[in-house]
mmCIF file of the N, C-alpha and C atoms, coordinates in Angstrom:
data_MODEL
# 
_entry.id   MODEL 
# 
loop_
_atom_site.group_PDB 
_atom_site.id 
_atom_site.type_symbol 
_atom_site.label_atom_id 
_atom_site.label_alt_id 
_atom_site.label_comp_id 
_atom_site.label_asym_id 
_atom_site.label_entity_id 
_atom_site.label_seq_id 
_atom_site.pdbx_PDB_ins_code 
_atom_site.Cartn_x 
_atom_site.Cartn_y 
_atom_site.Cartn_z 
_atom_site.occupancy 
_atom_site.B_iso_or_equiv 
_atom_site.pdbx_formal_charge 
_atom_site.auth_seq_id 
_atom_site.auth_comp_id 
_atom_site.auth_asym_id 
_atom_site.auth_atom_id 
_atom_site.pdbx_PDB_model_num 
ATOM 1   N N  . MET A 1 1  ? -0.882 -6.455  11.740  1.00 0.00 ? 1  MET A N  1 
ATOM 2   C CA . MET A 1 1  ? -0.031 -5.917  10.697  1.00 0.00 ? 1  MET A CA 1 
ATOM 3   C C  . MET A 1 1  ? -0.346 -4.438  10.515  1.00 0.00 ? 1  MET A C  1 
ATOM 4   N N  . LYS A 1 2  ? 0.719  -3.656  10.457  1.00 0.00 ? 2  LYS A N  1 
ATOM 5   C CA . LYS A 1 2  ? 0.594  -2.224  10.190  1.00 0.00 ? 2  LYS A CA 1 
ATOM 6   C C  . LYS A 1 2  ? 1.392  -1.919  8.924   1.00 0.00 ? 2  LYS A C  1 
ATOM 7   N N  . VAL A 1 3  ? 0.822  -1.099  8.065   1.00 0.00 ? 3  VAL A N  1 
ATOM 8   C CA . VAL A 1 3  ? 1.463  -0.765  6.792   1.00 0.00 ? 3  VAL A CA 1 
ATOM 9   C C  . VAL A 1 3  ? 1.625  0.745   6.689   1.00 0.00 ? 3  VAL A C  1 
ATOM 10  N N  . THR A 1 4  ? 2.763  1.168   6.175   1.00 0.00 ? 4  THR A N  1 
ATOM 11  C CA . THR A 1 4  ? 2.994  2.591   5.907   1.00 0.00 ? 4  THR A CA 1 
ATOM 12  C C  . THR A 1 4  ? 3.539  2.736   4.484   1.00 0.00 ? 4  THR A C  1 
ATOM 13  N N  . ILE A 1 5  ? 3.319  3.909   3.926   1.00 0.00 ? 5  ILE A N  1 
ATOM 14  C CA . ILE A 1 5  ? 3.856  4.237   2.602   1.00 0.00 ? 5  ILE A CA 1 
ATOM 15  C C  . ILE A 1 5  ? 4.730  5.476   2.763   1.00 0.00 ? 5  ILE A C  1 
ATOM 16  N N  . SER A 1 6  ? 5.968  5.357   2.327   1.00 0.00 ? 6  SER A N  1 
ATOM 17  C CA . SER A 1 6  ? 6.914  6.470   2.446   1.00 0.00 ? 6  SER A CA 1 
ATOM 18  C C  . SER A 1 6  ? 6.725  7.472   1.313   1.00 0.00 ? 6  SER A C  1 
ATOM 19  N N  . LYS A 1 7  ? 7.442  8.565   1.421   1.00 0.00 ? 7  LYS A N  1 
ATOM 20  C CA . LYS A 1 7  ? 7.399  9.600   0.389   1.00 0.00 ? 7  LYS A CA 1 
ATOM 21  C C  . LYS A 1 7  ? 8.102  9.163   -0.889  1.00 0.00 ? 7  LYS A C  1 
ATOM 22  N N  . GLN A 1 8  ? 8.706  7.970   -0.867  1.00 0.00 ? 8  GLN A N  1 
ATOM 23  C CA . GLN A 1 8  ? 9.338  7.424   -2.070  1.00 0.00 ? 8  GLN A CA 1 
ATOM 24  C C  . GLN A 1 8  ? 8.301  6.929   -3.073  1.00 0.00 ? 8  GLN A C  1 
ATOM 25  N N  . CYS A 1 9  ? 7.036  6.886   -2.669  1.00 0.00 ? 9  CYS A N  1 
ATOM 26  C CA . CYS A 1 9  ? 5.964  6.402   -3.541  1.00 0.00 ? 9  CYS A CA 1 
ATOM 27  C C  . CYS A 1 9  ? 6.021  7.128   -4.888  1.00 0.00 ? 9  CYS A C  1 
ATOM 28  N N  . MET A 1 10 ? 6.001  6.338   -5.969  1.00 0.00 ? 10 MET A N  1 
ATOM 29  C CA . MET A 1 10 ? 6.057  6.895   -7.322  1.00 0.00 ? 10 MET A CA 1 
ATOM 30  C C  . MET A 1 10 ? 4.670  7.104   -7.909  1.00 0.00 ? 10 MET A C  1 
ATOM 31  N N  . GLY A 1 11 ? 3.648  6.628   -7.207  1.00 0.00 ? 11 GLY A N  1 
ATOM 32  C CA . GLY A 1 11 ? 2.288  6.818   -7.700  1.00 0.00 ? 11 GLY A CA 1 
ATOM 33  C C  . GLY A 1 11 ? 1.940  5.974   -8.905  1.00 0.00 ? 11 GLY A C  1 
ATOM 34  N N  . ASP A 1 12 ? 2.564  4.798   -9.035  1.00 0.00 ? 12 ASP A N  1 
ATOM 35  C CA . ASP A 1 12 ? 2.251  3.952   -10.190 1.00 0.00 ? 12 ASP A CA 1 
ATOM 36  C C  . ASP A 1 12 ? 0.952  3.165   -10.017 1.00 0.00 ? 12 ASP A C  1 
ATOM 37  N N  . ARG A 1 13 ? 0.374  3.212   -8.834  1.00 0.00 ? 13 ARG A N  1 
ATOM 38  C CA . ARG A 1 13 ? -0.936 2.634   -8.507  1.00 0.00 ? 13 ARG A CA 1 
ATOM 39  C C  . ARG A 1 13 ? -0.994 1.118   -8.537  1.00 0.00 ? 13 ARG A C  1 
ATOM 40  N N  . ASN A 1 14 ? 0.134  0.448   -8.587  1.00 0.00 ? 14 ASN A N  1 
ATOM 41  C CA . ASN A 1 14 ? 0.114  -1.010  -8.572  1.00 0.00 ? 14 ASN A CA 1 
ATOM 42  C C  . ASN A 1 14 ? -0.544 -1.528  -7.286  1.00 0.00 ? 14 ASN A C  1 
ATOM 43  N N  . CYS A 1 15 ? -0.200 -0.944  -6.151  1.00 0.00 ? 15 CYS A N  1 
ATOM 44  C CA . CYS A 1 15 ? -0.797 -1.391  -4.888  1.00 0.00 ? 15 CYS A CA 1 
ATOM 45  C C  . CYS A 1 15 ? -2.306 -1.144  -4.874  1.00 0.00 ? 15 CYS A C  1 
ATOM 46  N N  . ASN A 1 16 ? -2.724 -0.047  -5.469  1.00 0.00 ? 16 ASN A N  1 
ATOM 47  C CA . ASN A 1 16 ? -4.152 0.260   -5.544  1.00 0.00 ? 16 ASN A CA 1 
ATOM 48  C C  . ASN A 1 16 ? -4.886 -0.773  -6.387  1.00 0.00 ? 16 ASN A C  1 
ATOM 49  N N  . ASP A 1 17 ? -4.255 -1.198  -7.463  1.00 0.00 ? 17 ASP A N  1 
ATOM 50  C CA . ASP A 1 17 ? -4.859 -2.205  -8.326  1.00 0.00 ? 17 ASP A CA 1 
ATOM 51  C C  . ASP A 1 17 ? -4.930 -3.569  -7.632  1.00 0.00 ? 17 ASP A C  1 
ATOM 52  N N  . LEU A 1 18 ? -3.878 -3.907  -6.888  1.00 0.00 ? 18 LEU A N  1 
ATOM 53  C CA . LEU A 1 18 ? -3.835 -5.193  -6.199  1.00 0.00 ? 18 LEU A CA 1 
ATOM 54  C C  . LEU A 1 18 ? -4.807 -5.268  -5.026  1.00 0.00 ? 18 LEU A C  1 
ATOM 55  N N  . CYS A 1 19 ? -4.901 -4.194  -4.258  1.00 0.00 ? 19 CYS A N  1 
ATOM 56  C CA . CYS A 1 19 ? -5.709 -4.239  -3.039  1.00 0.00 ? 19 CYS A CA 1 
ATOM 57  C C  . CYS A 1 19 ? -6.385 -2.888  -2.765  1.00 0.00 ? 19 CYS A C  1 
ATOM 58  N N  . PRO A 1 20 ? -7.429 -2.573  -3.504  1.00 0.00 ? 20 PRO A N  1 
ATOM 59  C CA . PRO A 1 20 ? -8.106 -1.288  -3.321  1.00 0.00 ? 20 PRO A CA 1 
ATOM 60  C C  . PRO A 1 20 ? -8.816 -1.153  -1.965  1.00 0.00 ? 20 PRO A C  1 
ATOM 61  N N  . GLU A 1 21 ? -8.995 -2.279  -1.262  1.00 0.00 ? 21 GLU A N  1 
ATOM 62  C CA . GLU A 1 21 ? -9.592 -2.212  0.073   1.00 0.00 ? 21 GLU A CA 1 
ATOM 63  C C  . GLU A 1 21 ? -8.649 -1.542  1.075   1.00 0.00 ? 21 GLU A C  1 
ATOM 64  N N  . VAL A 1 22 ? -7.348 -1.629  0.821   1.00 0.00 ? 22 VAL A N  1 
ATOM 65  C CA . VAL A 1 22 ? -6.340 -1.074  1.730   1.00 0.00 ? 22 VAL A CA 1 
ATOM 66  C C  . VAL A 1 22 ? -5.710 0.200   1.175   1.00 0.00 ? 22 VAL A C  1 
ATOM 67  N N  . PHE A 1 23 ? -5.345 0.180   -0.100  1.00 0.00 ? 23 PHE A N  1 
ATOM 68  C CA . PHE A 1 23 ? -4.616 1.295   -0.701  1.00 0.00 ? 23 PHE A CA 1 
ATOM 69  C C  . PHE A 1 23 ? -5.548 2.196   -1.503  1.00 0.00 ? 23 PHE A C  1 
ATOM 70  N N  . LYS A 1 24 ? -5.376 3.485   -1.320  1.00 0.00 ? 24 LYS A N  1 
ATOM 71  C CA . LYS A 1 24 ? -6.174 4.472   -2.048  1.00 0.00 ? 24 LYS A CA 1 
ATOM 72  C C  . LYS A 1 24 ? -5.216 5.476   -2.687  1.00 0.00 ? 24 LYS A C  1 
ATOM 73  N N  . TYR A 1 25 ? -5.518 5.878   -3.910  1.00 0.00 ? 25 TYR A N  1 
ATOM 74  C CA . TYR A 1 25 ? -4.679 6.856   -4.593  1.00 0.00 ? 25 TYR A CA 1 
ATOM 75  C C  . TYR A 1 25 ? -5.183 8.253   -4.293  1.00 0.00 ? 25 TYR A C  1 
ATOM 76  N N  . ASP A 1 26 ? -4.285 9.102   -3.838  1.00 0.00 ? 26 ASP A N  1 
ATOM 77  C CA . ASP A 1 26 ? -4.605 10.492  -3.535  1.00 0.00 ? 26 ASP A CA 1 
ATOM 78  C C  . ASP A 1 26 ? -4.271 11.336  -4.765  1.00 0.00 ? 26 ASP A C  1 
ATOM 79  N N  . GLU A 1 27 ? -5.282 11.804  -5.445  1.00 0.00 ? 27 GLU A N  1 
ATOM 80  C CA . GLU A 1 27 ? -5.095 12.574  -6.681  1.00 0.00 ? 27 GLU A CA 1 
ATOM 81  C C  . GLU A 1 27 ? -4.375 13.906  -6.444  1.00 0.00 ? 27 GLU A C  1 
ATOM 82  N N  . ASP A 1 28 ? -4.548 14.495  -5.268  1.00 0.00 ? 28 ASP A N  1 
ATOM 83  C CA . ASP A 1 28 ? -3.891 15.768  -4.964  1.00 0.00 ? 28 ASP A CA 1 
ATOM 84  C C  . ASP A 1 28 ? -2.407 15.589  -4.680  1.00 0.00 ? 28 ASP A C  1 
ATOM 85  N N  . GLN A 1 29 ? -2.082 14.535  -3.922  1.00 0.00 ? 29 GLN A N  1 
ATOM 86  C CA . GLN A 1 29 ? -0.690 14.278  -3.540  1.00 0.00 ? 29 GLN A CA 1 
ATOM 87  C C  . GLN A 1 29 ? 0.066  13.453  -4.585  1.00 0.00 ? 29 GLN A C  1 
ATOM 88  N N  . LEU A 1 30 ? -0.694 12.805  -5.485  1.00 0.00 ? 30 LEU A N  1 
ATOM 89  C CA . LEU A 1 30 ? -0.137 11.931  -6.521  1.00 0.00 ? 30 LEU A CA 1 
ATOM 90  C C  . LEU A 1 30 ? 0.647  10.761  -5.931  1.00 0.00 ? 30 LEU A C  1 
ATOM 91  N N  . LEU A 1 31 ? 0.085  10.181  -4.866  1.00 0.00 ? 31 LEU A N  1 
ATOM 92  C CA . LEU A 1 31 ? 0.669  8.996   -4.253  1.00 0.00 ? 31 LEU A CA 1 
ATOM 93  C C  . LEU A 1 31 ? -0.406 8.188   -3.554  1.00 0.00 ? 31 LEU A C  1 
ATOM 94  N N  . SER A 1 32 ? -0.043 6.984   -3.174  1.00 0.00 ? 32 SER A N  1 
ATOM 95  C CA . SER A 1 32 ? -0.996 6.104   -2.513  1.00 0.00 ? 32 SER A CA 1 
ATOM 96  C C  . SER A 1 32 ? -1.007 6.343   -1.013  1.00 0.00 ? 32 SER A C  1 
ATOM 97  N N  . THR A 1 33 ? -2.149 6.053   -0.402  1.00 0.00 ? 33 THR A N  1 
ATOM 98  C CA . THR A 1 33 ? -2.310 6.172   1.040   1.00 0.00 ? 33 THR A CA 1 
ATOM 99  C C  . THR A 1 33 ? -2.954 4.888   1.559   1.00 0.00 ? 33 THR A C  1 
ATOM 100 N N  . ILE A 1 34 ? -2.919 4.722   2.876   1.00 0.00 ? 34 ILE A N  1 
ATOM 101 C CA . ILE A 1 34 ? -3.511 3.563   3.531   1.00 0.00 ? 34 ILE A CA 1 
ATOM 102 C C  . ILE A 1 34 ? -4.900 3.944   4.019   1.00 0.00 ? 34 ILE A C  1 
ATOM 103 N N  . GLN A 1 35 ? -5.896 3.122   3.692   1.00 0.00 ? 35 GLN A N  1 
ATOM 104 C CA . GLN A 1 35 ? -7.268 3.403   4.094   1.00 0.00 ? 35 GLN A CA 1 
ATOM 105 C C  . GLN A 1 35 ? -7.659 2.765   5.414   1.00 0.00 ? 35 GLN A C  1 
ATOM 106 N N  . ILE A 1 36 ? -7.086 1.608   5.743   1.00 0.00 ? 36 ILE A N  1 
ATOM 107 C CA . ILE A 1 36 ? -7.461 0.926   6.980   1.00 0.00 ? 36 ILE A CA 1 
ATOM 108 C C  . ILE A 1 36 ? -6.224 0.488   7.758   1.00 0.00 ? 36 ILE A C  1 
ATOM 109 N N  . ASP A 1 37 ? -6.343 0.531   9.068   1.00 0.00 ? 37 ASP A N  1 
ATOM 110 C CA . ASP A 1 37 ? -5.240 0.149   9.936   1.00 0.00 ? 37 ASP A CA 1 
ATOM 111 C C  . ASP A 1 37 ? -5.828 -0.326  11.252  1.00 0.00 ? 37 ASP A C  1 
ATOM 112 N N  . PRO A 1 38 ? -5.492 -1.468  11.739  1.00 0.00 ? 38 PRO A N  1 
ATOM 113 C CA . PRO A 1 38 ? -4.570 -2.451  11.173  1.00 0.00 ? 38 PRO A CA 1 
ATOM 114 C C  . PRO A 1 38 ? -5.200 -3.211  10.008  1.00 0.00 ? 38 PRO A C  1 
ATOM 115 N N  . ILE A 1 39 ? -4.369 -3.950  9.313   1.00 0.00 ? 39 ILE A N  1 
ATOM 116 C CA . ILE A 1 39 ? -4.815 -4.699  8.142   1.00 0.00 ? 39 ILE A CA 1 
ATOM 117 C C  . ILE A 1 39 ? -5.554 -5.965  8.596   1.00 0.00 ? 39 ILE A C  1 
ATOM 118 N N  . PRO A 1 40 ? -6.755 -6.197  8.094   1.00 0.00 ? 40 PRO A N  1 
ATOM 119 C CA . PRO A 1 40 ? -7.498 -7.420  8.437   1.00 0.00 ? 40 PRO A CA 1 
ATOM 120 C C  . PRO A 1 40 ? -6.761 -8.674  7.941   1.00 0.00 ? 40 PRO A C  1 
ATOM 121 N N  . ASP A 1 41 ? -6.931 -9.759  8.656   1.00 0.00 ? 41 ASP A N  1 
ATOM 122 C CA . ASP A 1 41 ? -6.243 -11.007 8.324   1.00 0.00 ? 41 ASP A CA 1 
ATOM 123 C C  . ASP A 1 41 ? -6.454 -11.446 6.877   1.00 0.00 ? 41 ASP A C  1 
ATOM 124 N N  . HIS A 1 42 ? -7.658 -11.306 6.367   1.00 0.00 ? 42 HIS A N  1 
ATOM 125 C CA . HIS A 1 42 ? -7.943 -11.805 5.013   1.00 0.00 ? 42 HIS A CA 1 
ATOM 126 C C  . HIS A 1 42 ? -7.269 -10.994 3.905   1.00 0.00 ? 42 HIS A C  1 
ATOM 127 N N  . LEU A 1 43 ? -6.671 -9.843  4.252   1.00 0.00 ? 43 LEU A N  1 
ATOM 128 C CA . LEU A 1 43 ? -5.996 -9.017  3.245   1.00 0.00 ? 43 LEU A CA 1 
ATOM 129 C C  . LEU A 1 43 ? -4.470 -9.006  3.394   1.00 0.00 ? 43 LEU A C  1 
ATOM 130 N N  . LYS A 1 44 ? -3.962 -9.661  4.403   1.00 0.00 ? 44 LYS A N  1 
ATOM 131 C CA . LYS A 1 44 ? -2.518 -9.593  4.687   1.00 0.00 ? 44 LYS A CA 1 
ATOM 132 C C  . LYS A 1 44 ? -1.648 -10.126 3.553   1.00 0.00 ? 44 LYS A C  1 
ATOM 133 N N  . ASP A 1 45 ? -2.031 -11.226 2.953   1.00 0.00 ? 45 ASP A N  1 
ATOM 134 C CA . ASP A 1 45 ? -1.201 -11.798 1.881   1.00 0.00 ? 45 ASP A CA 1 
ATOM 135 C C  . ASP A 1 45 ? -1.122 -10.875 0.673   1.00 0.00 ? 45 ASP A C  1 
ATOM 136 N N  . ILE A 1 46 ? -2.213 -10.269 0.295   1.00 0.00 ? 46 ILE A N  1 
ATOM 137 C CA . ILE A 1 46 ? -2.197 -9.376  -0.867  1.00 0.00 ? 46 ILE A CA 1 
ATOM 138 C C  . ILE A 1 46 ? -1.443 -8.082  -0.549  1.00 0.00 ? 46 ILE A C  1 
ATOM 139 N N  . VAL A 1 47 ? -1.478 -7.635  0.688   1.00 0.00 ? 47 VAL A N  1 
ATOM 140 C CA . VAL A 1 47 ? -0.713 -6.449  1.087   1.00 0.00 ? 47 VAL A CA 1 
ATOM 141 C C  . VAL A 1 47 ? 0.783  -6.765  1.048   1.00 0.00 ? 47 VAL A C  1 
ATOM 142 N N  . ARG A 1 48 ? 1.148  -7.956  1.487   1.00 0.00 ? 48 ARG A N  1 
ATOM 143 C CA . ARG A 1 48 ? 2.557  -8.368  1.399   1.00 0.00 ? 48 ARG A CA 1 
ATOM 144 C C  . ARG A 1 48 ? 3.004  -8.402  -0.068  1.00 0.00 ? 48 ARG A C  1 
ATOM 145 N N  . ARG A 1 49 ? 2.139  -8.895  -0.939  1.00 0.00 ? 49 ARG A N  1 
ATOM 146 C CA . ARG A 1 49 ? 2.460  -8.932  -2.371  1.00 0.00 ? 49 ARG A CA 1 
ATOM 147 C C  . ARG A 1 49 ? 2.638  -7.510  -2.908  1.00 0.00 ? 49 ARG A C  1 
ATOM 148 N N  . ALA A 1 50 ? 1.761  -6.604  -2.519  1.00 0.00 ? 50 ALA A N  1 
ATOM 149 C CA . ALA A 1 50 ? 1.878  -5.212  -2.968  1.00 0.00 ? 50 ALA A CA 1 
ATOM 150 C C  . ALA A 1 50 ? 3.209  -4.613  -2.522  1.00 0.00 ? 50 ALA A C  1 
ATOM 151 N N  . ALA A 1 51 ? 3.620  -4.913  -1.299  1.00 0.00 ? 51 ALA A N  1 
ATOM 152 C CA . ALA A 1 51 ? 4.902  -4.391  -0.791  1.00 0.00 ? 51 ALA A CA 1 
ATOM 153 C C  . ALA A 1 51 ? 6.071  -4.968  -1.581  1.00 0.00 ? 51 ALA A C  1 
ATOM 154 N N  . THR A 1 52 ? 6.001  -6.251  -1.893  1.00 0.00 ? 52 THR A N  1 
ATOM 155 C CA . THR A 1 52 ? 7.059  -6.912  -2.647  1.00 0.00 ? 52 THR A CA 1 
ATOM 156 C C  . THR A 1 52 ? 7.162  -6.356  -4.066  1.00 0.00 ? 52 THR A C  1 
ATOM 157 N N  . GLU A 1 53 ? 6.017  -6.061  -4.664  1.00 0.00 ? 53 GLU A N  1 
ATOM 158 C CA . GLU A 1 53 ? 5.992  -5.592  -6.052  1.00 0.00 ? 53 GLU A CA 1 
ATOM 159 C C  . GLU A 1 53 ? 6.158  -4.082  -6.198  1.00 0.00 ? 53 GLU A C  1 
ATOM 160 N N  . CYS A 1 54 ? 6.225  -3.361  -5.099  1.00 0.00 ? 54 CYS A N  1 
ATOM 161 C CA . CYS A 1 54 ? 6.373  -1.906  -5.150  1.00 0.00 ? 54 CYS A CA 1 
ATOM 162 C C  . CYS A 1 54 ? 7.731  -1.547  -5.745  1.00 0.00 ? 54 CYS A C  1 
ATOM 163 N N  . GLY A 1 55 ? 7.723  -0.889  -6.895  1.00 0.00 ? 55 GLY A N  1 
ATOM 164 C CA . GLY A 1 55 ? 8.949  -0.534  -7.584  1.00 0.00 ? 55 GLY A CA 1 
ATOM 165 C C  . GLY A 1 55 ? 9.813  0.461   -6.830  1.00 0.00 ? 55 GLY A C  1 
ATOM 166 N N  . ALA A 1 56 ? 9.214  1.253   -5.981  1.00 0.00 ? 56 ALA A N  1 
ATOM 167 C CA . ALA A 1 56 ? 9.954  2.267   -5.229  1.00 0.00 ? 56 ALA A CA 1 
ATOM 168 C C  . ALA A 1 56 ? 10.321 1.794   -3.824  1.00 0.00 ? 56 ALA A C  1 
ATOM 169 N N  . ASP A 1 57 ? 9.946  0.563   -3.476  1.00 0.00 ? 57 ASP A N  1 
ATOM 170 C CA . ASP A 1 57 ? 10.143 0.059   -2.109  1.00 0.00 ? 57 ASP A CA 1 
ATOM 171 C C  . ASP A 1 57 ? 9.572  1.030   -1.082  1.00 0.00 ? 57 ASP A C  1 
ATOM 172 N N  . ALA A 1 58 ? 8.412  1.600   -1.376  1.00 0.00 ? 58 ALA A N  1 
ATOM 173 C CA . ALA A 1 58 ? 7.813  2.611   -0.523  1.00 0.00 ? 58 ALA A CA 1 
ATOM 174 C C  . ALA A 1 58 ? 6.865  2.037   0.539   1.00 0.00 ? 58 ALA A C  1 
ATOM 175 N N  . ILE A 1 59 ? 6.523  0.755   0.421   1.00 0.00 ? 59 ILE A N  1 
ATOM 176 C CA . ILE A 1 59 ? 5.577  0.148   1.358   1.00 0.00 ? 59 ILE A CA 1 
ATOM 177 C C  . ILE A 1 59 ? 6.353  -0.620  2.430   1.00 0.00 ? 59 ILE A C  1 
ATOM 178 N N  . THR A 1 60 ? 6.121  -0.264  3.686   1.00 0.00 ? 60 THR A N  1 
ATOM 179 C CA . THR A 1 60 ? 6.758  -0.916  4.819   1.00 0.00 ? 60 THR A CA 1 
ATOM 180 C C  . THR A 1 60 ? 5.694  -1.642  5.627   1.00 0.00 ? 60 THR A C  1 
ATOM 181 N N  . ILE A 1 61 ? 6.012  -2.866  6.009   1.00 0.00 ? 61 ILE A N  1 
ATOM 182 C CA . ILE A 1 61 ? 5.087  -3.678  6.800   1.00 0.00 ? 61 ILE A CA 1 
ATOM 183 C C  . ILE A 1 61 ? 5.706  -3.969  8.152   1.00 0.00 ? 61 ILE A C  1 
ATOM 184 N N  . GLU A 1 62 ? 4.907  -3.773  9.185   1.00 0.00 ? 62 GLU A N  1 
ATOM 185 C CA . GLU A 1 62 ? 5.286  -4.166  10.541  1.00 0.00 ? 62 GLU A CA 1 
ATOM 186 C C  . GLU A 1 62 ? 4.333  -5.274  10.952  1.00 0.00 ? 62 GLU A C  1 
ATOM 187 N N  . GLU A 1 63 ? 4.884  -6.465  11.189  1.00 0.00 ? 63 GLU A N  1 
ATOM 188 C CA . GLU A 1 63 ? 4.035  -7.607  11.553  1.00 0.00 ? 63 GLU A CA 1 
ATOM 189 C C  . GLU A 1 63 ? 3.655  -7.550  13.021  1.00 0.00 ? 63 GLU A C  1 
# 
């Protein structure tokens, strides 16, 4: 699984709260970034949840 975050990110940090192992908030850019790639198996379900709950639809998943 590969995850990307588009420039549509609103910086609400929901993904960071759900899965801080994968998502990191960039204070300078005011948006979230991906810390690890590819996503480990044990984190895939929570990353999918973060993508589903993203209000800006900024998280894209490639299985």
